[in-house]
N, C-alpha and C positions, 0 to 999 in steps of 0.2 A: 065660360064653359067650353065653347067651340075652340077658343084659343088654347086651352089646356089640352084638349084632345089632339089638336094639330101638333102641339109640342110633343106630346107623349108618343103619338103614332108615327109621325113623319120626321120630325126634327131630331128628337133624342137618339133614335137608332143610328143616325148619321153623325152624331156628335155636334149638332147644330143647335142654335137658339134663335130667338126672334131677330136679334141684331144681324146675324149672318144667314138668315133664311133664304136670301136671294140666291145662295149657292145651289139650293135645291131646285129652284126654277131654272137656273142655268143648266144644271145636269139634265133636267127634263127636256129643255130645249135641244140640247145636243143629242139626247136619245131619240127625240122625234126627228131631228135632221138626219141622223144616221139611218134610221129605219126607212124614212121617206126617200132619202137620197139613194139608198141601195135599191129600192123598188123602182124609182123613176129612171135611174141611170143603169138599169140592168146589171146590178152587181159590180159596177166599176169601182173597185175598192180605192184605187189611187185617186180618182177624181173626187169621190166622197170624202176621203181623208183630207185632200187639199181644201175642199170647201169648209170642212170642220176646222181645219187649221186657221184659215183666213178669218173665219167667224170668231175663233178664239183670239186671234191677233186684234181684231176690231174691239172686242170687249176689253181685252187687256190694255189696249191703248187708251180707252176711255177712262178706265178705273185706276190703272197703274202704268202711266206712260213711261216711267223709268224702267220697269220690268220689260215692257214691250221693246224698249230700245236695247236692253241687254240681249233679248232674244234675237233682235234684228242683227246686231253685230255678230252674235254667235253663228247665225245662219250664213252671213256673208263670209265669215272665215271658214265655215265647214263645207259649203257647197262650192262647186266649180263653175266658172263662167264658160270655160272651154274644156272639151274632153281631152284627156291625155291619151295620145295614140297608143293602142295596144292594151289599154287598161280600163275596160268598162267598170263603172262602180255606181252604187246607189247615190253617192254624193254628186254625181253628174246626171244620172238618169232622172232625178227629181226635176231637173230643168228649172231650177230656181231663178236663173237669170234669163231664161228664154221667154219670148213673147207667147201669150196664151195660144195663139193660132199655130205655133210651131211645136207645142207640147203634144206628144203622141197620145197621152191618155185623156186629153181634153178634146171634146167634140169641136171640129173646126168651125170657126166663124171669122169672117174677113175683118171684123172690127177689133179682133183680139190683138191689138198692137201694144199690149202692156204685159209686163212680167210679174210673177208673184212677189219678187223683192220690191218692185216699184209699188205694188198695191200696199205692201207693208209700210213703205215710206209715206205713202199718201195717208194711210190710217194714222200714223204717228203725227204727221203734219196737221191733219184736220183736228185731231185730238188736242194738239198744242194750241191751235187757234181757238178751240172751244174753251180750253182752260183760260186763255187770255181774255175771252169775252165774258165768261161767267164769274170767275174768281176775282173778287174785288181786291184781294191782297196780292194778286199776281203782278209782278213787275218785270218788264223786259230787261234782260241783263245785257250789258255792253259786250262787244266782241273786241278782240285784240286788233290793234293797228287798223281800225275800221276805214280810215281814209285810203290807205294803200290797197285794202281789200276791195273797196268800192271802185277804185280806178281799174283794177284788174278785171272785175266783173263786168264793168261797162265796156272795156276793150274786148272782152270775150264775146259779149253780145254784138258789138259793132262788127267784129270779124265774121260772125255768123251772118249778119245782114249783108256784109260786103260780098260774101260768097253767093248769097241768094241774088243779090243785085247784078252780079256778073255771070249768072248762068250756072251756078253750082247746083249739084244734086241735093235736094232737100233731105232725103232719107240718109244719104251718106253723111251730110253735115250733122244730122242728129246723132249718128253713130260716133262721130268724131268728138262732139262736145258734151255728150251725156255724162261721161265719167268726171270731167272737170266741173260740170254743173253739180253733180252729187257731192264733190269735194266742197264746193261753195255752200251747198245746202247743209251739210254736216257742220261746217264751220259756223253757220248761223244758228242752227237749232240745238246743238249739243249744250251750249251755255244756258239755254232756256229749260232744258230737261233735267240736267244734273245740277246738284247744288251743294252737296256735302262731301267730306272726305270719305265717309262710309260708302257713298255711291261710287266714287272713283275707285275705291278698293274693290267693290263688287264687279265693276266693269273690267278691271284687270284680272280678276279671277276668270271671267268669261274669255278674255283675250288669251290668257295663258293656256287654258284648257282647249280652246278652239285651235290655236296654232300647234299645240302639242299633238292633237289628234291628226292633223295634216302630216306632221312629221312621222307619226306612227304608220300612217298609210304608206308612205315612202319606204319605211323600214320593212314592213310586211312584204312589199313587192320585191325589195332587195333580197330578203331571205328566201322568198319563193323562187327567185332566179338563181339560187345557189350562191348567195353572197357576191353576186356580180350585177352589173346593170343590164346584162343580157343583150347588149347591142342596141338598147333603146336610147333615144336621145335624152329623155327625161323620165323620171319616175314620179314626179310631183308637178304641180302647176308652176308656171313661171313666177307667180307672185309669192308663193309659199316661202322660199328662202329669204326673200326680202322681209317678210314678217318675222322670220326666225332671227334675223339680225337684231331686231328690236328687243327680242327676248334675251339675247346674249347681253345686250347693253343693260337691260333691266337687271339681270342677275349680277353683273359687275357692279352696278350702282348699289344694289342691296348689300353686297359683300363689303363695299367700301364704306358705306354709311351705317352698316349694322342695323338694318331695318327690314320691314316686310317679312318677318320671320317665317310665317307659314307659307307664303308665296315663294320665298327663297328656298325653302325645303323642297317644295314641289318642283321648282326649276332645277335644283341640284339632282333630284331623282330622275328628272326627264332629260338631263343634259346630254347623255350619250345618245338618246333617241333623236334629240334635236340636231346634234352634230351629224349623225348618219343621215337624217332627213335632209339636212343642208347639203351634204355631199351628193346624195342620189338625185337631187334636183338638177345638178350638172349645169348650172348657169354661171358662165364666166362673169357676167355683170354683177352677180351677187358677191363673188369673191372680191371684186374691185370695191364694191360699196362697203363691204365689211372692213377692209383695210382702211378706207377713207374714214369710216365711222369711228374706228379705234383711234386714228390719228386726231380726229376732231375732238374726241373725248379727252385726249391728253391736253389739248389746248384749253378746253373749257374748265376742266377741274382745277380747283385751287392747288397751290404748290404741294401741300402736305398730302392730299389725296392722290395727286399726280405721281409723287414719289412712291407712294404705297402701291399704286397700280403698276408702276414700272418694275418694282421688285418681283412682281408675279409675271409680267409680260416678257421681261428680258430672257429668263430661262426658257420660256415657251418659244420665244423668237429664235433662240439658239437651236432648239430642237427642230423647229420648222426649217431653218436654214440647212441643217444637216440632212433632213428629209428631202428638201428641195434639190440639193446637190446629188443625193443618192438616186433620185428618180427623174433627173433633168431630161434624160433621153429614154425614159422608160414609159411605154404606152400601155402598161398593164392596168388592171382595175385600181391597184394601190397607187399608181403613178398618175392617174387621171386628173386629180386636182392640180398637180404641178404642171401638167400639159395645158390645162385651161388658163392658168396664170401666165405661163410662158408664152402662149399665143397672143397675149396682150402686149408683149414686149418684143418678141422675135417672130418674124414671118414663119408660120407653120410650114413644115415640110410637106410638099404635095403628095409624096409617096406614102409617108408613114402617118400623116395626120390630115387626110384629105378633107375631112368634115370641117375642121377649124379653118383650113386653108380656103376652102370654097366660101365659108361663112364670112371670113374677113374680106375676101375679094368682092363678094356681093355688097357688103356694107360700104366698102370703099367707093364702088360705083354709085351706090345709092347716095352717099354723102356728096359726091361730085354733082349729081343731079340736083340735090337740094341746094347746093351752093349756086348753081346756075339759075335756079328758080328765084332765089333771093336777089340775084343781080337784076332779074327782070321785074320783080315785084318788091322793091326794097322797103318802101315806107309803110304801106298798108297791108302788104302780103297778098296772097291769092284769095284769102277768105276760106271758110270751111265749105266742104262739099266740092272742091275743085281738085283736079289731079295736079301733082307737081310735075315739072318738066322732066323729060327723060332723053337728053341728048345721047346718053349711053343706054341703050335698051337693056332692061333687066330680064333675067330668066324667070320663068314662072315658079312661084312658090305656093305652098298650101295656105293661102291667105287671100280671101276675096277682095279685101280693100288694099291690096298691095300698092296700087297706083295713087292712093290717097294718104295712107298712113305708113311712114317709114319706120325702121328700127330706132333710129336716133330721134327720140321724141323731143329733145331740147331743140334741135334744128327744126323739127316739125312745127314747134311753136313759132319760131322765127319765120318760117315759110308761110304759115297760115295767118299769123297776126301782124307780120311786118315788124319793123324796128320799134314802132310805137307800142304795139302789144307785147313785144318781147321785153321792152323796158318795164312795162307795167307788171308783167309776170315776175321778173326778177326783183323788182322794187318791193312787191308784196312779200315774196319769200324772204328777202334779206331783212326787211323791216320786222317780219315775224321772228326770224332767228335772233335778231338783235334784241327784240323785246323779250323773247324767251330766256336769253342769256342774262338779261337784266333782272328778270324775275328770279332766276336760279340763284344769283348771287345774294339776293335779299332774303330768300327763304330761310326759316329756322327749322321747320318741320322736316326731318330727314326723309320721311316717306314721300312727301310732296316734292322734295328736292330731287329725288331719284326719278320720279315720274316726269318732272320738267326736263330733266336730262334726256330721258327717252324721247320726249316730244321734239326737242331740238335736233337730236341725232336722226330721228325718223325722217325729218324734212331733208337733211343732207343725204341720208341713205337713199331716199327715193329719187332725188335728183341725179345722183351718180348712176343708179340703175337705169334711169330714164334716158341717160346719154347713150347707153349701149343697147337698150332693149325696149320693146313695147311695154309701156307701163302707164303713161298718162291717159291712155284710152281704156285701161282695164278698170271695170267698176269696183272690184274688190280692193284694188290698190288705193284708189282715190277715196273710197268710203272710209277705209281704215285710216288713211292719212288725215282726212278731214275730221274724223272722230278725235284723233289724238290732238290735232291743232285746236279743236274746239274746247279742249280741257284747260288750255292756258288761262283764259280769263276767270274760270272757276277757281283754279288754284290761287290765282292772285287775290281773288275775293276772299277765299278761306283764310289766306295768310293775313290779310288786313283785319279780319274778324278775330283771329287768334291773338294778334298783337294788341288789338284794342281790349280784349278780355284780360290779357296780361297786365296792361297798364292800369285798367280799372281795378284789378285785383290787388295790385301793389298800392294803389291809392287808398283802398279800403283798409289794407293792412297798416298803412302808415297812420291813418286816422285812428 
């Protein structure tokens, strides 16, 4: 009797039944937290919203860890780690990547040395361990090239300890290695969270939407400035154009293999916005990585697909060459992409392009200093938390860790980890790229084939950018790359299951 009253009075009006009645209690919990929080924190809406969000993340991680992971990747793509000078926005004001004690709307407490995005990672990781402990049918999935990964991870840890042993700054060392640690964490946990092609497809919906929103932010700023960059160095974050390159490769793959129809349509609709967003990011490194990515794509594709791609690329290349010649010495808004590419091959003119001239000069001095540091610390490196040598003093730039983290982060790995760690770093990435190429050639599923192509290119794209710009210490970059790399063993596992089903199906048909 009481059960039927409970059903009629409370559950039915909400469209619930006994099986999903827990939703009602969750709603009541959030209502109580909202009213209690607003009273206790004197109407601090931002703080109460943050508490409710993290509570939601905790519950979501416990009950649907895959959905919690999608939300995590979306927020990583959406929010900014660093502010864009001259452009305050809610995607930065949320302070998703800032420590709690640094967030303006959170009451200060000295122990707040953790950020909202790290809390989300902890919830996902703890939920994963809980699933492993409770579910009898849960099996730990293998990761790709685990030996090479383990070697790199051990060398990363030893380089951290080497820095501490030789007097390195602990907090600086943490800042240096955190992003690479998140890459390793994503590499380990993604194969345990996702399992099916449908889940991979959902993840890429999240990725497409998240990156497109960032492109639209840049487009809106570009329009507001009268279809110019307004003298600003960048209109988006440094990482955003790197992410956009992966979407360009994704679209090319969809077109070549005639797959991912709905996602392909969204990408085609968003293509203009993505290109404008890529342009207003004004990152020379991303232009270089885009060209290298397309070149790599031509080498990886089978002959038939390569020829098909060339049919489309050659006319585009001809148009770009004409555009390049026309704007070779033009410093207008329309000629800015040409000037950025030109500055990578020709020394920029000090009078007409002082920004690129001074940037190149700074990086040349910086690279010389890094080379001298390697000479002095060849085998084991300086370790993390230690300054690199500066026989040529560098001018002050707006970056507090200037003396620890240089622009060229490939050289940075060599400086911090020495030749031993540098070998481990490249051994891991090369083994992964080789494994990815091997999986790509074996795949029959066109959608998974395209995703694998994106994963391989993403690694190369990221390394090229990291040679020119700060990237390996950016949380967003390493989380995104680690997420993509973590998909490879899942794709390989799905492929084996699909082929096994095809063989068993043929066997039954024959019988």
